[in-house]
N, C-alpha and C positions, 0 to 999 in steps of 0.2 A: 938340793934339787927341788924340793917341794915349794920353796919360796919363789922360785923363778918359773912360774907357770907360763907355758907358751900362750901367746895372745892371738886370738882369731877375731877378725873383723867380718861381720855379716852385713852386706849392703842389699837391702830389699825394701821396696815400698809397701810390702804387705807385712803388717805387724805380726800376724799369725805365723807366717813363715819364719820371721826373725826369732820369735819366741820359742817355737818348737825346736829349731836348730840350736838356739842358745841353751835350752834345757838339756838336749842330748849331748852337746859338746862340753857343757859344764860338768855333767855327770861323768865324763871321761877325764876330767881334771884340767880342762883348759879355762883360761880367762877369756870371756867373750864380750865383745862390744858390738852394739848394733848401730846402724846408720840407715835412715829412711831414704836419703837421696844420695846420688853420686857426688854431689858437691860436698855434702857432709862426710862421705866416705873418704874423699881426697883430703879434706881437712884433718880427719882423724889419722890418716896414714902419716901426715906431716907431724902431728902433735903427739901421737902415741903409737908409734909404728908397730903393726902387728907382725906375727910370724907367717900368717896366712890370711888371704882374703877370700871370702865366699860371696859371690855377687850374682844378682839376678841380671838378666840381659835387658828386658824391657821394663823401664820404670817411667812414672808419669812425666817427669820433667827432663829426662835424658836417656841415654842409652848406655848400658853397662860397658860395652866395648870401648866407648869414648873414655869413660872413667878409668878402665883398666889401662889404656894407653897412657893416661896422666900418671897413674900409679907407677907404671913401669919406667917413666922418666925420673920419678923420685927414687924408686927402689927397683932397679932392673932385674934383680934376682928374686923378687917377691913371688912366691907361688900363689896362683889364683885358681879357684874352682868356679867355673861358670855354671850356675844352676838356673835352668830356664824351662819355661813351658813351651817354648818354640821347638819344633822338631826340624832338624837340619839333615840334609842328605849327607852321606859319608864324605863325598867330595868337598863340600863346603866346610865340614868339620876339619878334614885333613888339610885343605889348602888355605883356609883363612883362620878359623877359630883356634885350631891347635897351635898356630904360630904365636898367638897372643895369650893363651891360658895354659895352665898346667893340666887341667882336667875339665871336661865338659860333661855335665850330667843333666838329664831331664828332671824336671820337678817331680815327676812320677817315681823317681828312684826312691828306694827305701831309705829310711833314716840311717839304717845300719850301713848302707852303701856310702852315704855321704860322710858319715863319721869315719868309716874305713879309709876313704880317699883322703880325708883331712889327716888322719894318723899316718898314712903312707907318705904324704907330701911333707909332713913334719918330722919324718923319721922315727915315728913312735909305734909303728905297726910291728908287732913281734912276729917273727916267722913261725909258722905252725910246724 
């Protein structure tokens, strides 16, 4: 079991966000890869398929939802956490975003919340 660590891909144009998430998730025993652009994220999904993708919504050269749609054509069952600084109303989340992603979290969410959602989506969250 130890040799086949689950792989998480983090796609965010902010290096600090990628680094903090990578540290937290590595500490939980995951193998973490980072991508700075959606294009790089899609390339990594093809070359080194992750078990989970955590993506920002707004990035310099593209939009995270566009990348998520591309990822879903490659791997339809890929769980995706959308981590964004944008605040959406409940109706937008319910009608649009939740159809494309497994989980939507605001960037102000605690690191513990993000890691718990990753563990839940990967089936690694132990029930209390």
